[in-house]
Structures are given as structure tokens and as C-alpha cells.
C-alpha positions as CSV (number, residue, x, y, z in Angstrom):
1,M,117.9,-152.0,-110.6
2,T,117.4,-154.8,-112.9
3,I,115.5,-157.1,-110.3
4,S,113.7,-154.1,-109.1
5,N,112.2,-153.0,-112.3
6,D,110.9,-156.8,-113.4
7,S,109.6,-156.9,-109.7
8,S,107.5,-153.5,-110.3
9,S,106.8,-154.6,-113.6
10,G,105.1,-157.7,-112.5
11,N,103.1,-156.0,-110.1
12,N,101.5,-153.9,-112.4
13,N,100.6,-156.9,-114.5
14,N,99.2,-158.5,-111.4
15,N,96.7,-155.5,-110.5
16,N,95.7,-154.5,-114.6
17,E,94.7,-158.7,-114.8
18,S,92.9,-158.0,-111.2
19,K,91.3,-154.8,-113.1
20,I,90.1,-157.0,-116.1
21,I,88.7,-159.4,-113.6
22,F,86.9,-156.9,-112.0
23,K,85.7,-155.3,-114.4
24,H,84.3,-158.3,-116.6
25,F,82.4,-160.0,-113.4
26,F,81.1,-156.0,-112.3
27,P,77.5,-156.3,-114.0
28,A,77.2,-159.8,-112.8
29,L,78.2,-159.1,-108.8
30,V,75.6,-155.8,-109.0
31,G,72.7,-157.9,-110.6
32,V,73.5,-160.4,-107.4
33,M,74.2,-157.7,-104.9
34,L,71.0,-155.7,-105.8
35,F,68.9,-159.2,-106.1
36,V,70.1,-159.7,-102.3
37,F,69.3,-156.1,-101.1
38,V,65.9,-156.3,-102.5
39,L,65.5,-160.0,-101.5
40,G,65.8,-158.5,-98.0
41,L,63.5,-156.0,-98.5
42,S,60.8,-158.3,-99.4
43,L,61.4,-160.4,-97.0
44,F,60.3,-157.8,-94.3
45,Y,57.4,-156.8,-96.3
46,I,56.3,-160.9,-96.2
47,A,57.0,-160.8,-92.1
48,G,55.1,-157.1,-92.2
49,K,58.1,-155.8,-89.8
50,F,60.8,-153.4,-90.8
51,N,63.6,-153.3,-88.6
52,L,67.3,-153.3,-89.6
53,L,68.4,-153.6,-86.1
54,A,67.0,-157.2,-85.7
55,F,69.9,-159.8,-86.7
56,N,67.7,-162.0,-88.9
57,L,68.2,-163.5,-92.3
58,A,66.3,-160.4,-93.7
59,S,68.1,-157.9,-92.0
60,C,71.4,-159.3,-92.9
61,L,70.4,-159.6,-96.8
62,T,69.8,-156.3,-96.3
63,Y,72.8,-154.9,-94.9
64,I,74.8,-157.4,-96.9
65,G,73.6,-156.2,-100.3
66,A,73.5,-152.2,-99.5
67,I,76.6,-152.6,-98.3
68,S,77.9,-154.5,-101.7
69,L,76.8,-152.5,-103.9
70,V,78.3,-149.4,-102.4
71,V,81.6,-151.0,-102.4
72,L,81.1,-151.7,-105.7
73,L,80.0,-148.9,-106.7
74,V,83.3,-146.7,-105.3
75,V,85.5,-149.2,-106.8
76,M,83.9,-149.4,-110.4
77,K,84.7,-145.2,-110.3
78,K,87.6,-144.7,-108.8
79,L,88.8,-147.5,-111.8
80,N,86.9,-145.6,-114.3
81,R,88.7,-142.5,-113.3
82,A,92.2,-144.0,-113.2
83,E,91.5,-145.1,-116.8
84,A,90.6,-141.9,-118.1
85,N,93.5,-140.0,-116.5
86,V,95.9,-142.6,-118.0
87,M,93.7,-142.2,-121.5
88,T,93.9,-138.4,-121.2
89,L,97.8,-138.5,-120.9
90,T,98.6,-141.4,-123.9
91,S,95.7,-139.7,-125.9
92,G,97.7,-136.3,-126.8
93,E,98.3,-137.3,-130.0
94,A,94.9,-138.1,-131.4
95,S,92.9,-135.0,-132.8
96,Q,90.0,-133.5,-132.1
97,S,88.1,-134.0,-135.2
98,D,89.4,-138.4,-134.4
99,I,87.2,-138.3,-130.6
100,K,84.5,-136.4,-131.9
101,Q,84.0,-139.0,-134.9
102,A,84.2,-141.5,-132.5
103,F,81.7,-140.2,-130.6
104,I,79.3,-139.7,-133.0
105,S,79.3,-143.1,-134.4
106,R,79.0,-145.0,-131.2
107,R,75.8,-142.6,-130.6
108,W,74.6,-143.8,-134.0
109,K,75.5,-147.3,-133.2
110,K,73.0,-147.0,-130.1
111,M,70.4,-145.4,-131.6
112,L,70.1,-148.0,-134.7
113,L,69.8,-150.3,-131.9
114,V,67.3,-148.8,-129.7
115,F,65.4,-148.3,-133.0
116,T,65.7,-152.1,-133.9
117,M,64.5,-152.9,-130.2
118,V,61.5,-150.8,-130.9
119,I,60.5,-151.9,-134.1
120,G,60.8,-155.0,-133.4
121,S,58.6,-154.9,-130.3
122,L,56.0,-153.1,-132.0
123,L,56.3,-156.2,-134.6
124,F,55.7,-159.0,-132.5
125,L,52.7,-157.2,-130.3
126,S,51.3,-157.2,-133.7
127,L,52.0,-160.5,-134.7
128,S,50.9,-162.0,-131.1
129,H,47.8,-160.3,-131.2
130,Y,47.0,-161.1,-134.8
131,A,47.5,-165.1,-133.7
132,A,45.5,-164.5,-130.6
133,N,42.5,-162.9,-132.0
134,S,42.8,-165.5,-135.4
135,N,43.2,-168.3,-133.7
136,N,40.5,-169.9,-131.7
137,T,42.4,-173.3,-129.9
138,R,42.2,-172.9,-126.3
139,W,43.8,-174.9,-123.3
140,D,41.2,-175.9,-120.1
141,V,43.5,-176.9,-117.4
142,T,40.5,-177.1,-115.0
143,Q,40.0,-180.3,-113.3
144,N,36.8,-181.0,-114.6
145,K,36.8,-179.0,-117.9
146,Q,34.2,-176.7,-116.3
147,H,35.1,-174.0,-119.1
148,T,34.8,-176.4,-122.5
149,L,31.9,-177.2,-123.6
150,T,30.7,-180.6,-124.7
151,Q,30.8,-181.5,-128.4
152,N,27.2,-182.3,-127.9
153,T,26.5,-178.5,-126.8
154,V,29.1,-177.3,-129.4
155,N,27.2,-178.9,-132.3
156,F,23.7,-178.0,-131.2
157,I,24.7,-174.2,-130.5
158,S,26.5,-174.3,-134.3
159,R,22.8,-175.3,-136.2
160,L,21.1,-172.4,-134.4
161,N,19.6,-170.5,-136.7
162,E,17.7,-167.8,-134.6
163,K,18.5,-165.4,-131.8
164,V,18.2,-166.4,-128.6
165,E,18.7,-164.5,-125.2
166,L,20.3,-165.4,-121.9
167,T,19.2,-162.8,-119.2
168,A,21.0,-164.3,-115.6
169,L,19.1,-162.5,-112.3
170,Y,21.6,-162.9,-109.6
171,V,21.7,-161.0,-106.1
172,G,25.0,-159.2,-105.5
173,L,28.4,-160.1,-107.0
174,P,28.2,-163.2,-109.5
175,P,30.6,-165.8,-109.4
176,K,33.6,-166.2,-112.3
177,Y,32.2,-169.4,-113.6
178,L,29.1,-168.3,-114.7
179,Q,30.6,-165.6,-116.6
180,D,32.5,-167.8,-118.1
181,L,29.4,-169.8,-118.7
182,F,27.8,-167.4,-121.0
183,N,31.1,-165.9,-122.5
184,E,31.1,-169.5,-124.2
185,Y,27.7,-169.5,-125.6
186,E,28.3,-166.0,-127.3
187,R,31.9,-166.9,-128.5
188,L,30.6,-170.2,-130.3
189,S,27.0,-169.1,-131.3
190,G,28.6,-166.1,-133.8
191,G,26.1,-163.5,-132.4
192,L,23.3,-165.5,-132.0
193,I,23.1,-166.0,-128.2
194,S,23.9,-163.0,-126.1
195,T,24.1,-162.6,-122.4
196,Q,23.7,-160.3,-119.3
197,I,23.6,-160.9,-115.7
198,I,21.9,-158.3,-113.8
199,D,21.1,-157.8,-110.1
200,P,17.5,-157.4,-110.1
201,I,17.5,-155.9,-106.4
202,D,19.8,-153.0,-108.4
203,N,17.9,-153.2,-111.3
204,I,14.4,-153.5,-110.2
205,S,12.5,-152.3,-113.3
206,V,14.2,-154.9,-115.7
207,A,13.6,-157.7,-113.1
208,A,9.9,-156.5,-112.9
209,K,9.4,-157.4,-117.3
210,F,10.5,-160.9,-116.5
211,G,7.8,-160.8,-113.7
212,N,10.0,-162.0,-111.3
213,V,9.2,-161.3,-107.4
214,V,12.6,-159.8,-106.5
215,N,14.2,-161.6,-103.4
216,G,17.6,-161.5,-101.7
217,S,18.9,-165.4,-102.8
218,E,17.6,-164.8,-106.6
219,R,19.3,-167.4,-108.8
220,K,17.8,-167.5,-111.9
221,V,18.8,-167.7,-115.8
222,I,15.8,-166.6,-118.4
223,V,16.4,-168.1,-121.8
224,Q,13.9,-166.4,-124.3
225,S,13.8,-166.8,-127.9
226,S,10.8,-166.5,-130.7
227,N,9.5,-169.6,-129.7
228,G,8.8,-169.4,-126.0
229,R,10.7,-168.4,-123.0
230,K,12.3,-171.1,-120.2
231,D,13.5,-170.5,-117.3
232,V,16.4,-172.3,-115.2
233,D,16.5,-171.8,-111.5
234,F,20.3,-172.5,-109.7
235,S,19.5,-170.9,-106.9
236,D,20.6,-174.1,-104.7
237,D,23.2,-176.0,-107.2
238,A,25.6,-174.2,-109.7
239,L,23.9,-173.5,-113.0
240,T,25.4,-176.3,-115.1
241,E,26.3,-176.5,-119.0
242,E,23.3,-179.7,-119.4
243,K,20.5,-177.7,-117.3
244,L,21.4,-174.1,-119.8
245,T,21.7,-176.2,-123.4
246,N,18.5,-178.2,-122.3
247,A,16.8,-175.0,-121.6
248,I,17.9,-173.1,-124.9
249,A,16.9,-176.4,-126.9
250,R,13.4,-176.0,-125.3
251,A,13.1,-172.4,-125.7
252,S,14.3,-172.6,-129.5
253,S,12.3,-175.5,-130.7
254,P,8.8,-176.7,-130.2
255,A,8.3,-179.4,-127.9
256,R,8.0,-183.2,-129.2
257,K,4.9,-185.4,-127.8
258,V,5.6,-189.5,-126.7
259,Y,3.1,-191.5,-126.2
260,F,3.4,-194.7,-123.8
261,L,0.8,-197.4,-124.3
262,V,-0.6,-198.7,-121.2
263,G,-3.1,-201.3,-120.6
264,H,-1.0,-204.4,-120.9
265,G,1.3,-204.0,-118.0
266,E,4.1,-202.1,-119.1
267,Y,6.5,-200.1,-116.8
268,S,4.6,-197.5,-115.6
269,L,6.1,-193.7,-116.3
270,S,4.2,-192.5,-112.3
271,N,6.6,-195.4,-110.5
272,E,9.5,-194.3,-108.8
273,D,10.2,-197.8,-107.5
274,N,13.0,-199.3,-109.4
275,V,10.9,-201.2,-112.3
276,G,9.7,-197.9,-113.4
277,L,10.4,-195.5,-115.7
278,S,9.7,-192.0,-113.8
279,T,13.4,-191.4,-114.2
280,F,13.3,-192.1,-118.1
281,K,10.4,-189.5,-118.2
282,Q,12.4,-186.9,-116.5
283,L,15.3,-187.0,-119.0
284,L,12.9,-187.2,-122.0
285,A,11.1,-183.9,-120.3
286,D,14.7,-182.4,-119.6
287,N,15.0,-183.2,-123.3
288,N,11.9,-181.4,-124.5
289,I,10.3,-184.4,-124.8
290,I,6.6,-184.5,-123.3
291,S,5.6,-188.0,-122.2
292,D,1.9,-189.4,-121.6
293,P,0.5,-192.4,-121.0
294,L,-1.7,-193.7,-123.7
295,M,-4.6,-196.1,-123.1
296,L,-6.0,-197.5,-126.9
297,G,-8.6,-199.5,-125.5
298,I,-10.5,-196.3,-124.5
299,T,-9.4,-193.6,-126.9
300,Q,-9.5,-196.0,-130.3
301,A,-7.2,-194.1,-131.8
302,I,-3.5,-192.7,-131.7
303,P,-3.6,-188.8,-130.7
304,A,-2.8,-186.5,-134.1
305,D,0.6,-185.3,-131.8
306,C,2.3,-188.1,-131.2
307,D,5.5,-188.2,-132.7
308,V,6.3,-191.3,-131.1
309,L,4.9,-194.1,-129.5
310,V,6.4,-196.3,-127.1
311,I,5.8,-199.4,-125.9
312,A,7.6,-200.2,-122.8
313,G,7.5,-204.2,-121.9
314,A,4.0,-204.9,-122.5
315,R,3.2,-208.4,-120.1
316,T,0.2,-209.4,-122.2
317,A,-0.7,-209.5,-125.8
318,L,-2.5,-206.5,-128.2
319,T,-5.7,-207.0,-129.0
320,K,-5.8,-207.6,-133.0
321,Q,-7.7,-203.8,-133.3
322,E,-4.9,-202.2,-130.9
323,D,-2.2,-204.0,-133.6
324,S,-4.7,-202.9,-136.7
325,L,-4.2,-199.3,-135.1
326,I,-0.6,-199.2,-134.5
327,I,0.0,-201.0,-138.2
328,D,-1.7,-198.1,-139.8
329,Y,-0.1,-195.3,-137.8
330,L,3.3,-196.6,-138.5
331,S,2.3,-197.2,-142.3
332,A,1.4,-193.3,-142.5
333,G,4.4,-192.5,-140.9
334,G,4.5,-192.6,-137.6
335,D,7.5,-193.6,-135.2
336,A,7.5,-196.1,-132.9
337,L,10.2,-197.6,-130.3
338,F,9.2,-201.3,-128.8
339,L,10.5,-202.4,-126.0
340,I,10.1,-206.2,-125.8
341,E,10.8,-208.0,-122.6
342,N,12.3,-211.4,-122.2
343,T,11.1,-215.1,-122.2
344,L,10.3,-216.6,-119.2
345,V,12.4,-219.5,-117.8
346,T,12.5,-222.3,-116.0
347,T,13.9,-225.1,-114.4
348,P,13.2,-228.8,-115.9
349,D,10.8,-230.1,-112.8
350,K,8.8,-226.8,-112.8
351,P,7.7,-226.8,-116.8
352,L,5.6,-223.1,-118.1
353,T,2.3,-223.3,-118.0
354,T,0.4,-222.3,-121.2
355,E,-0.8,-218.6,-119.6
356,Q,3.0,-218.7,-118.7
357,L,4.0,-218.8,-121.9
358,Q,2.1,-216.3,-123.0
359,L,3.5,-213.6,-120.8
360,N,5.6,-211.1,-122.3
361,P,4.8,-211.1,-126.0
362,S,7.0,-210.8,-128.8
363,L,5.0,-208.4,-130.7
364,N,5.6,-210.3,-134.2
365,S,2.3,-209.3,-135.0
366,L,3.6,-205.6,-135.6
367,V,7.3,-206.4,-136.0
368,N,6.9,-208.7,-139.2
369,H,5.7,-206.7,-141.0
370,W,8.6,-204.5,-140.9
371,G,11.0,-207.7,-141.7
372,L,12.0,-208.5,-138.6
373,N,11.1,-212.0,-136.2
374,V,11.5,-211.8,-132.3
375,N,12.5,-215.1,-130.8
376,S,11.5,-216.6,-127.7
377,D,15.0,-217.4,-126.4
378,I,17.6,-215.7,-124.3
379,V,21.0,-214.1,-125.1
380,V,23.6,-215.1,-123.4
381,D,27.4,-213.8,-123.3
382,L,29.9,-216.0,-121.3
383,T,32.5,-213.3,-121.6
384,N,30.4,-209.5,-121.3
385,H,28.3,-209.8,-118.7
386,V,26.8,-207.8,-116.1
387,G,27.2,-209.3,-112.5
388,D,27.5,-213.2,-112.2
389,D,24.1,-213.1,-114.6
390,V,25.0,-214.4,-118.2
391,G,22.5,-213.7,-119.5
392,S,22.4,-209.9,-119.2
393,P,25.2,-209.2,-121.8
394,A,27.3,-205.9,-122.0
395,T,28.4,-204.8,-125.2
396,K,30.3,-201.6,-127.1
397,N,29.5,-203.6,-130.3
398,Y,27.2,-201.0,-132.0
399,Q,26.3,-200.3,-135.5
400,Q,27.8,-196.7,-136.4
401,H,25.0,-194.1,-136.1
402,K,25.9,-190.9,-135.4
403,A,23.0,-189.9,-133.6
404,I,22.1,-193.2,-131.8
405,T,25.5,-194.8,-130.8
406,E,28.1,-192.4,-131.1
407,G,30.0,-192.1,-128.4
408,L,28.4,-194.1,-126.2
409,D,29.6,-196.1,-123.5
410,Y,28.7,-199.7,-122.7
411,T,25.2,-201.1,-122.5
412,F,23.3,-203.9,-120.8
413,Y,20.4,-205.8,-121.0
414,V,18.7,-208.2,-119.0
415,R,17.7,-211.8,-120.5
416,P,17.5,-210.1,-123.7
417,R,15.9,-212.0,-126.8
418,S,17.6,-212.1,-130.2
419,I,16.5,-210.4,-133.5
420,E,16.0,-212.1,-137.1
421,I,15.6,-210.6,-140.6
422,L,13.0,-212.4,-142.5
423,A,13.6,-212.8,-146.0
424,Q,10.4,-211.3,-147.2
425,R,10.0,-207.9,-146.7
426,R,8.9,-204.6,-148.5
427,A,11.9,-203.2,-150.8
428,N,11.9,-199.9,-149.2
429,I,12.3,-200.9,-146.2
430,K,15.9,-200.5,-144.6
431,L,17.1,-202.8,-141.7
432,A,20.5,-201.9,-139.5
433,A,21.2,-203.9,-136.1
434,I,22.1,-201.3,-133.6
435,A,23.5,-203.3,-130.9
436,S,24.9,-206.7,-130.6
437,T,26.6,-209.4,-128.4
438,T,30.9,-208.7,-128.5
439,S,32.0,-212.0,-128.8
440,K,31.5,-214.6,-131.2
441,T,32.4,-217.5,-129.9
442,Q,31.1,-216.9,-125.9
443,S,27.9,-215.6,-126.9
444,W,24.8,-217.4,-128.5
445,A,21.2,-216.9,-128.5
446,E,19.8,-220.0,-126.4
447,S,16.7,-221.6,-126.9
448,N,16.9,-224.2,-124.2
449,R,14.6,-222.1,-121.9
450,N,15.3,-225.0,-119.1
451,L,18.5,-222.9,-117.5
452,A,20.6,-225.5,-119.7
453,I,23.2,-222.9,-120.7
454,E,25.5,-224.8,-123.4
455,Y,25.4,-224.1,-127.4
456,N,23.9,-226.1,-129.9
457,Q,24.9,-225.5,-133.3
458,E,21.6,-226.9,-134.4
459,T,19.0,-225.3,-132.6
460,D,21.1,-222.1,-131.1
461,T,22.4,-218.7,-132.9
462,A,25.7,-217.9,-132.8
463,G,27.3,-214.7,-131.9
464,P,27.6,-212.2,-132.3
465,V,23.6,-211.7,-131.6
466,A,21.7,-208.9,-132.6
467,I,19.3,-207.3,-129.8
468,S,18.0,-204.2,-131.1
469,Y,17.2,-203.1,-134.8
470,V,16.8,-199.6,-136.2
471,V,14.1,-199.6,-138.9
472,L,13.4,-196.9,-141.9
473,E,11.0,-197.5,-144.4
474,E,10.9,-194.6,-147.0
475,H,7.5,-193.1,-148.7
476,K,8.6,-191.3,-151.4
477,A,6.1,-193.4,-154.1
478,K,3.0,-192.8,-151.7
479,E,3.8,-188.9,-150.4
480,N,4.0,-188.0,-154.7
481,K,0.9,-190.2,-155.1
482,T,-0.7,-188.5,-152.2
483,L,0.3,-185.2,-153.6
484,I,-1.1,-186.0,-157.2
485,E,-4.3,-187.3,-156.2
486,S,-5.4,-184.4,-153.6
487,P,-6.6,-181.2,-154.5
488,Y,-5.5,-179.6,-151.7
489,A,-2.7,-177.7,-150.6
490,T,-2.7,-178.8,-147.5
491,V,-2.7,-182.1,-147.6
492,K,1.2,-182.9,-146.1
493,P,3.7,-185.5,-147.4
494,I,3.8,-189.1,-145.3
495,S,7.1,-189.0,-143.6
496,D,9.3,-192.3,-143.4
497,T,8.6,-194.6,-140.8
498,R,11.4,-194.8,-138.1
499,L,10.8,-198.1,-135.6
500,I,13.5,-199.0,-133.4
501,I,13.0,-202.3,-131.5
502,F,14.8,-203.4,-128.6
503,T,14.1,-207.2,-126.8
504,D,14.2,-205.4,-123.5
505,A,12.8,-203.1,-121.4
506,D,14.7,-203.2,-118.1
507,F,17.8,-201.4,-118.8
508,L,15.5,-198.2,-118.9
509,T,13.7,-198.9,-116.0
510,N,15.1,-196.6,-112.4
511,V,17.1,-199.5,-111.6
512,Y,19.4,-199.7,-114.3
513,I,19.2,-196.5,-116.0
514,N,22.0,-194.6,-114.5
515,Q,24.6,-197.4,-115.3
516,Y,27.0,-197.2,-118.3
517,S,25.3,-196.0,-120.8
518,N,21.8,-196.9,-120.3
519,A,20.4,-193.8,-120.6
520,Q,22.1,-192.0,-123.0
521,M,21.1,-194.8,-125.5
522,G,17.6,-194.2,-124.5
523,L,17.2,-190.7,-125.0
524,N,19.5,-191.0,-128.6
525,V,16.9,-193.2,-129.7
526,V,13.6,-191.6,-128.6
527,N,15.6,-188.2,-129.8
528,W,16.3,-190.0,-133.1
529,L,12.8,-191.1,-133.6
530,A,11.1,-187.8,-132.8
531,E,13.7,-186.4,-135.5
532,L,15.0,-183.5,-133.7
533,D,17.7,-181.8,-135.1
534,Y,20.1,-181.9,-132.2
535,Q,21.9,-184.7,-129.9
536,T,20.4,-185.4,-126.1
537,F,21.8,-184.0,-123.2
538,L,22.7,-185.8,-120.3
539,N,26.2,-186.0,-118.4
540,T,25.8,-183.4,-116.2
541,K,29.2,-181.8,-115.5
542,A,28.9,-180.3,-112.2
543,V,31.0,-176.5,-111.3
544,K,33.2,-177.1,-108.3
545,V,33.8,-173.8,-107.1
546,E,37.2,-173.9,-105.5
547,R,38.1,-171.2,-103.1
548,L,41.7,-170.6,-102.3
549,D,41.9,-168.8,-98.5
550,L,45.2,-167.4,-98.0
551,T,46.6,-165.5,-94.7
552,S,47.8,-162.1,-95.1
553,Q,51.8,-163.7,-94.8
554,Q,50.7,-165.9,-97.7
555,K,49.4,-162.7,-99.8
556,R,52.6,-160.6,-99.3
557,Q,54.4,-163.9,-100.6
558,V,52.4,-164.2,-103.4
559,V,52.8,-160.7,-104.2
560,V,56.9,-161.0,-104.2
561,I,56.9,-164.1,-106.4
562,L,54.7,-162.3,-108.8
563,F,57.6,-158.8,-108.3
564,F,60.3,-161.3,-108.6
565,T,59.3,-162.6,-112.2
566,I,59.3,-159.1,-113.4
567,F,62.1,-158.1,-111.1
568,F,64.0,-161.2,-112.7
569,F,63.8,-158.9,-116.5
570,V,64.8,-155.7,-114.8
571,I,68.0,-157.2,-113.4
572,A,68.9,-158.6,-116.8
573,G,68.5,-155.9,-118.1
574,I,70.9,-153.8,-115.8
575,V,73.6,-156.2,-116.0
576,V,73.4,-155.9,-120.0
577,W,72.8,-152.1,-119.6
578,L,76.2,-152.1,-117.4
579,Q,78.0,-154.7,-120.1
580,S,77.4,-152.5,-122.8
581,K,78.4,-149.4,-120.8
582,R,82.0,-151.3,-120.3
583,R,82.6,-151.7,-123.9
């Protein structure tokens, strides 16, 4: 009898331990089997064919999940019923009031838990919405940062002081990138820029206001402000930030006028060959700067609407009368850009003729008046140059100047000369080098024009060698004197003279302008001389509209993945709920 009782007691203990283990893992088992069941149904959905009789992975998972769920629930129900019977037999001594009190206590605990979860969720939503609306931090994960505007555009929009309307005429459903681009401009402008995208076929009356001929390939943005209107056509290519910002700049501010001196063998604006300036002219036009030729020998005057005078690589010397006109123009507050060509070089067996020595003048008859002198030498750099030509130095050694040199990469110059500062100059003239050679020991200004490249301490200028200078002459005293002496209120104050000198013009020709940061340097220089209040816009960020074509099965796979992302949390919630019930 003793052995029998011990055996029965051991079996009961083993059964109790098995029940405890089963109850402990019951919620997790239910979650796993539920996941298996739904996964089987999802595989049927992806395949697009529901057949439980077929022997495949989907049907196996569905059967295993369903049967296991039923078995688990039935076993758990029997265990709960057995426990309830035992508790009924053993709790006869408990009073009805104790049971009621325990029930009420448990109910209030659950209500408190639910209340806490609701308040916590509302608090989280409130804080997250507040943070999203008050924080402007954004992450652009596209390959070409197509949803992020460049710093030039951001700075320009932040300085807008008048309202601008952007109206896109687009037949059909507009692309997402266009909507995103418009939203960015609106967001950064603080309400000054308003945008709309309309279909000119569906809204003929609106399109008629802009004088457009409605057609099926209409792709245009119309920029309007109090200063005028500019149209941007993007029928063939995607609308870029550069095009849109340039259009806003042109519409919101008057155009500037730049005159290029001609008649002395200068580089031509209309020449589209390698040695022409047609590309530079177009870049200026894109930035609301109009370029025209000027022959002083005929006009005998610099036009009153000239914002910047450019001398781009004169081959022959200017006349004394032309020098006098330019000096008077600069002295009266005019602005100019001098691009001086290189000195001619030769070999010892072929000495330069008198005529050749006079080619490519230094323009010192002009430059000396503003405290600088251009030397007849060649700047060489043995370590930083383009190709095999040590006489074409490449440099990033710029004087810090926000409007001209900020953000520039390398620029290079073909056979530039050195520039020196004259000791005798007016006190109101400020000078600063723009670009200099990089190397201190491996660059210098070579005075020997016979191609004997060797540094001579006595005759050559050691590096770093300045190859461009900016000149600013203040006219405050003259301005006050003019205002006092003149009885007329229409007399304008004399503005400060701005003059920039480069000892090379080739870097802006068609063959070189698109290399490195040459184009940006040229645009920045003219922009600063024209006294515009925004930086130039050059780098085109082409928008490549990627299209992801999915098969019907791939689309269903995406749906299932998105569904399981949410369903995972549902299963986790069920497991937690079952755990709480078990307690």
C-alpha cells in the first residue's frame, strides 16, 4: 500500500508539472500557430490560387496552424475546467464577500491599466505631432538628393521680400517630383511663394489667362511677381531646381547689363567654337544678366545702363581715348572685369619680334590707376597643374570671399601672369588676392620667356603667386561732396568702384568653362560686380524619375510584407493578453 500511494503521488506531481509547463508556454504556442496559419493563407494569396487539397507548403502550413490552434484551445479549455472544479471543492470555506472583493479589485486594476495605456498613447501622439510640426529637420535619402534644395537656393529664397506665384501647366497627372519641388519652395519661403499645378485642358479658362495655346504636351511653369513674368518650359526634360530658381530670380529682380569690349581681338560672345564665349554668355543669361558687345571706337562712350564692363582677352592695345573713357567710367563708380591674356613665349632660336612683344597687352595703363601692376611673366606650378603643362596651374588657394570663392572646387588657368601691388596707391583702395598658386616651393612666376623653366631667385617671383585680384575703391567722400554741391535731388550718389582682374581669359572659353569650377568662378565674379543680392546658380541637379514596375505576384508579396508588419504586433498583443488572463 505504501508503494502504491507513493507511485500515485509521483504521477500526480508529474502531471501537475506538465500542466504548469503547458500553461506557461500556451500563449507563445498560440502566437506561433496563429502566425503559421496566417502565413499559409498568405502564400495562397501570393500564388493567386486557393486550393487546400493541393500538397504544397501553403496547404501544409494552413493545416498545421489550424489544427494546432484547435488542439491548443481544446486542451486549455479542459485544463481550465478541471482547475475550476478543484477550486470549487477547495474554496467552500471562502466567504462570498471575499470572492466579490477579489473580483472588484481585479476589475479596478484592469480599468486602471487600460486608462494608463490610453493616457500614455494620447500623450505620445501629442508629443510626436508637436515635435514633427516644430522641428524642421529632414532626411533626404534619394541618390541625388532630389528633395533637398542647394544652399544657394535656400539663401536666395530666405532673402525674398516680395510675393512670387508659381503656376505649373501640366497635362495629365503631374509627377511626384514636381509636387515635392513646389512644396519645398513654399516651405522655405515662409508664405512668399505660392504654387499651383493645373491641367490646361481641364482648366481652359485658367490657361487662357496666361495666353497659352493648349496642347497635349503642355509642360510649363509660369513665374509671376510684381517685377514681371518668366516662363520655364520643361516639355522635353524634367524641371530642375536650377531652372526654377533662375526664373524666380529673373522675375523678382530687374536684369543686369554687361558689356563686352570688342575691336581689339577679344574673345567673341557669338563664337561657339572652343575659343568662343557663347557658353559663358548663356550662363549669364540664365542668371538674369544680359550680355552685349561694345565697340568704344564707334560709340565713344560707355552706355549708361552698363552694370559691368568686361575686357575678355584683348590682343592689341587700347587707344588712349578708350583708356580715358574706361578710367572715367571706373572713377565714377563703374564696375569692370579685366581678363588679361598670357604673354607670348618662344625658344632661344626664335626670338620674339617687336610686333609679337606688343600682343596681349597687360592693360597696365588702366590697372596701375588702382594700385596693381601685371607682369610680363608666366606663372608655373610643378605640383598642381592641368595635364602636362606646368604653365596651367590648378588651385584651390582662394582668399576667403563669401560671394566669390565660397564652395568652389579647383579652378585652373592657362599661362597666367603674376600681379603685384604698387606701393603708391590711393588710401581708399582695398586690394585682395582672389586665387593664388597652391605650392610655396614648387610654384613661381617665371620671367624667362624662352621656356627655360627654372626658378631664379633674382628674377623670378616665389610662390604662392597671385593670379587674380579684387579691387574695391570707396567713394564716400566724393558722394558727400556731390550731394552738397548739387542743388538737385536727382543727383545720385557715386557707388563704390569694383574691379576684378584675372591674368587669363581662356578659363572661361567654351573648351574650358565646364571643367572644375571655372564656370562658377566666372559667374560669381560677374554677379558680385553687378552687385546682385543673390549668388549665382549653376550646378544642374537633374531629376531622374525612377519607375519600379512590379508583377502582380510581386505586388501581392509587398502587400503581405506590409500586412505582416502590422500582424506581428497583433500576435504580440494576443500573447500578452493570454499571459495576463493566465495570471
